[in-house]
N, C-alpha and C positions, 0 to 999 in steps of 0.2 A: 593321302599317300604316305606324309610323313608320320602319321599315328601309327602306321603298318609297320614304318621302319623304327621306331621308338621300340614298338612290343616285341620286335624280332632281337633288335640290339638289348634291350632290358632284359628279355628273357635269356638269351645267351650269358650275358653277365651274373645272372641268377643261378645258372645252373651248378656251377663249381663251388659256388658261395653256399646256397640254401638249399637248393633241390637235392644235390649229391650228398651231403651229412643228413638231410631227412630220409633219404631212401637207405643209408647206411644204420641209422638209428632204427629203420622198421626192419632191415634184415635181421638187424645183431639180436633182436628179440627172441628170436627162433635158434639163436646159437648159445649155449653155454659158456662162460667165462674160461678159457683153456687153462687147465692144470696139467703139472708135468711131475712125473715121480723120479727119483735118482737112479741111476742106472747102478747093476752090480758092477760094473767095470766102467770107468770113465775113458773116453776116448783119448788119444794123443791130440795136442794142440800146437798148432804153430800160428805166431802172433809176427804180421806181416807190418811193418812200419817203413813207409817210404820219408826219406829226409834229405833237405836240401838247405845245408848250412844252420845245423842246429845245436851248435856247440854249447849255447847256454842254457839247452834243455834237456838233450838227450842222455846224460847221465841220470839224471831224476827219472825220465822216462823209462829207462832201462832197470832202473832200481824198483819202482812201482812195481813193474812186472815180474821181476823174480820176488817179489814178497807175495805176489798173487796166492790167495787160499783155495789153490786147484788141487783135487786128487789124484789127478793124472798126470801123466807127462806132459811138460809144457817146454817148448823152444822160441827163441826171439830172435827175429831175423831182422837186421835193418839193412835198409837200402838206401845206400848214398848216392845221391845225384847228381855226380860229378861236383860235391862240395868244395869250396875253396877255403874254408876255415878247419879249426880243430875237430870238427865232427869224426871224421875217421877215426883220430888218433883216439879220442874219448871211447869211440865204441870198442878200438882194439884193446882196449884195458881191461874190457869185460870179457873179452872174448874166449868162448870155451866151447865145449860141444853143443851146450845148448843157448849161445849166444854166439850169432853168426853174422860178419858184416858182408856185405855185397858192394862193392863200388864200382860206377859206369864210369868208364874212359871219357864219356862225353854226355851232355846234357840231354835225356831224353825223356823226361815227365814222369809223372806219377805213376800212371797206367801202365808203360812198359817196364817201371821198375818194379812194380807188383809181380808182372809175370816173371821176370826175371828170379825174383825172390820165391815162388810157386816151384820153380826148378829147382832151388836148394831145399825147400820145404819138406817134411816127413809127416807131418800130423794128418790125420784123418778129418779133423774141423781146423777150418782157417780164420783166425780171427784178425780184423781189419781195423787199424786205429791211428792216429795222427803223432807226430812226436812230440807236440806240447800238450798232450792230453793227459790227465792222470785218471787210472781206474778206482772204483771203490775196491775193497780188499775182496770181495767174492765175484767181481764183475765179469770173471772169464768163466767160473762155476756156473753163474746165471746165464751166461751164454751159450752154453754147451746143454743145460739142463732141458731145454725144450726138444731137443734131439731124441729123448726117450720116444716120442712119437715119429715111427719112421717115414710119415709123411712130411715132415717139416724140412724145407730143405735150406731158409735161410731165416737169421735171428737178429732182430735191428735192437739195439739197445738205447739208452735213455741219457741223451747228453744235458747237462745241467751248468750251472756256474758255481754251484757249492755243493759240497756233501752234507751239510747239514740239513738239507731240504730242497724241495722242489722250488727253486727260485728261479722262474723263468722271467726273461727279459722284458716281457710285455704280455698284454692278453691276446696279442697275435701267434705267439707261441704256444699260448696254453690252448688256444684252437688247435693248431697243429697237432698237438700232444693227443686230444680228444679224438681226432680224425684217427689216428694213429691205432689209438686203442679200438675203436669201432672195426677198423680194418682188420685188425688182428683175430677180432673174433671170427671172421670169415676166412682168416688165413691168405689175407689179401694185402697186405701191407705192399704200398706201392714204393719201390726203392728202399735205402737204408740211409743211416746216419754215418759219415764217413768216420768222425770220431770213434765209433764203438758199433760194431757188427760183426756176425760169424755166418760160415757159409761151409756146407759139406765139399770136402775136396773133390770128389768127382763130380761137382756139378758146377765146378767153374767153367764160365764159358761166356767171354765176352762175346757181345754183340758183332763184332769185328775184330781181325786180328790184331790191329794196333791199339785195342781199347781194352780197358779193365776198369771202368769207372764205377764208383759204388753204386749207383742207381741202376746200372747195364745190370751188373753181377746178380744185385737181387732179383730184378725183374725176370732175368734169365732163366731162374729157378722156378718161377711160375710158368714159364714158356714150356720148361720140360716137365710139369706136372706136378710140381711139390709146391706146398704152401710156403708163406713169408708170415713170419709172426713178430711180434713187438713184446718183449720181456724189459717191463719199466723198473725192472730190480736190477738189471743190468745196467750200472749208474758211470758214466765218464764224466769227469770235470773239466771244462776248458774256461781260460779267462774269458771274461765278456768282452766283446769286440766292441769298438769303437762304433757308431753309425756308420760312418765313413768306410771303414773295414769291413763293416757288413755289406753295406752297399757294393763295394770291389769283389767281395767274395759271390754276392749274389748274380751279379754280371757275367762273371768267370762259370759259375754252376750253370746258369741258363744257356750262355753262349756254347757251351759243351753239351747240355743234356737236351736241347732242341733236336741236334742230329741224332742221339741216341733215342730220344721217344720216336722219332720217324722209323728208325731202324727197328725200334722194339714192336713198334706198331704191326709194320711188315710181317716181323715173325709171328706175331700173336695172331694174325690173320691166317698165316700160313699153316699153323699148326691148331687152328680151328678152335682158339681161345678168344671169342668175339666178345665175353665180358671185360675183359684185359684189355682188349682193344678200347673199348668203350670208357673203359676207368683211365688209361693212359690218356684218351682225348678229352675226357672231362677235368679228370684232377690235375692234368699238368699242360696240356696244350691250352685250352680254355681258362685255366688259372694264369697264365702267363699271359694271356691275351686280355685280361679282364680289366685290367686299367683303362686301355684303350677302349675298350667298350662301354665301361661306365663312362668315360668323358664324352662317349657319343651319345649314351642315354640322358647325360644332363642337358648336354646342347640342343637335342631333339625336344625334351621336354619343357626347356626354355622357350623354343620354338612355338609349342601347342599351348603355353602356360595360359589360354584364355579361357581353358576350362577348370573346374574344382581339381579335378583328378592330376592334370598335368602340372596344377601349380604345385598342388601338394606335394607331387614327387620332387619336382624342382627344387622346392623349398628343403625338402629332406636332403636330397643330393648335395644342396649347396652347403647345407649345414654339416654334412659330413666334411666335404672339403676344407669349410672352415675349420673343423676341430683339427685334421691334418695339420693345418697351419699354425695352430695354436700348440699342437704337440712339438712344431718343430722349433717352435719361440720359447715355450714353456713347459720343455720337457721334463725338468726335474721337479717343478711345482704342481704338475697334475697327478691324480691317481693312476694307477697303472690300466685301469680299465677304459679311461678315456683316451689312450693313447695306440688305440688299435687302429682308427684312421692314420695316423702318422706313420706307424709302419706298413700298414696295407700300401700308401703310397711310396713309402721308401723302397720295397719290395717289388713293385710294380713298376717303378720308374726303372730300378735295375734290370727288370724281366726286359723293358723295352728296350733298354740298352744292349743287353744281349742277345736280342733277337736280332737287333741290328746289325751287330758285329756278326753274326751269323750271315745274316742275307747279303753283307758283303764282302764276305770270305775272309774275315778277319777274327774267328773267334778266339777266347782267352784260353789256351789249351795247356799253360805252363803257368802255375801259380809261383809269385815272387814273394817270399817272406818280407822283405824289406818294405813292401806296400803296408802291411801292418803295421810293422814299426815305427814307420814314418807319420802313419795316421793317430797313433795313439799318444 
């Protein structure tokens, strides 16, 4: 009986990390890499930025957006979520017809700030980004270019830590980028990067009235019958977060997205999108639970270690966990390819934390910038 439990748990833990990517690789063989042409007339763009106490970075953010090499009309809308520093004054110093400030009279959180900015915006294409992000000079142009295909509803960009090249934090993030490229060939990118993505205005549809999460907005375009693609040439740069900051951010993301995922899975089934339902189940739900599944598989293989197969599996799994511990202790001395186990467990422990917060009715719905600053 223990052997049956082992293969069930081991199989479930393998689906999101191995079987799913292999399926994507196979499916992508039958799809050409997408190519897009420049439109005769570029659509108008509204860039939406939710800000909370961003006085140190908001001026640079606005200047960066004002210098974008975009051929069409571009407006910038900053939503101040009841900031109590100089954020509002800094934004007001730029204010004109194309730079608009909205200040919330109370703390309402990013999703509702985005909805308020939408009411003030005029662009046909909505671009979403963060206050502490920097775009490459042609980032907005690259975010808009794929809309030359009328079937594209959302475009995800590429978040990096340097404009000089693709410098990912670890093998973990390179793996994630590979998955996005494969999904993009199928028009099936699942979710979007909050630092840089775009959306057709008429497709802005949160999963629930009080929500407007990056993940939900992107997936809802697919629920409505449009594709979501990844353009790695649309580059955004953020400072590299500390592991502690990355952990806290992942806790917040998962504690919010678990609810989103359940809502979206229901909407996918209701609209006959069975493949999207399965993708949400495998790519998100099983991924978030994979840490617990792998721990279970490790324990069960240890119990069954009398046979060569289970002994080998147990040794391999323990080696993986030991590499994760080595990454924690020797992070700056190990090559990036050896850090995957460490980042795997960093993200999965954060996922478990986020799931626990959701189940106990305590999701992290509002991000506090001071958390990142204190951790660095």
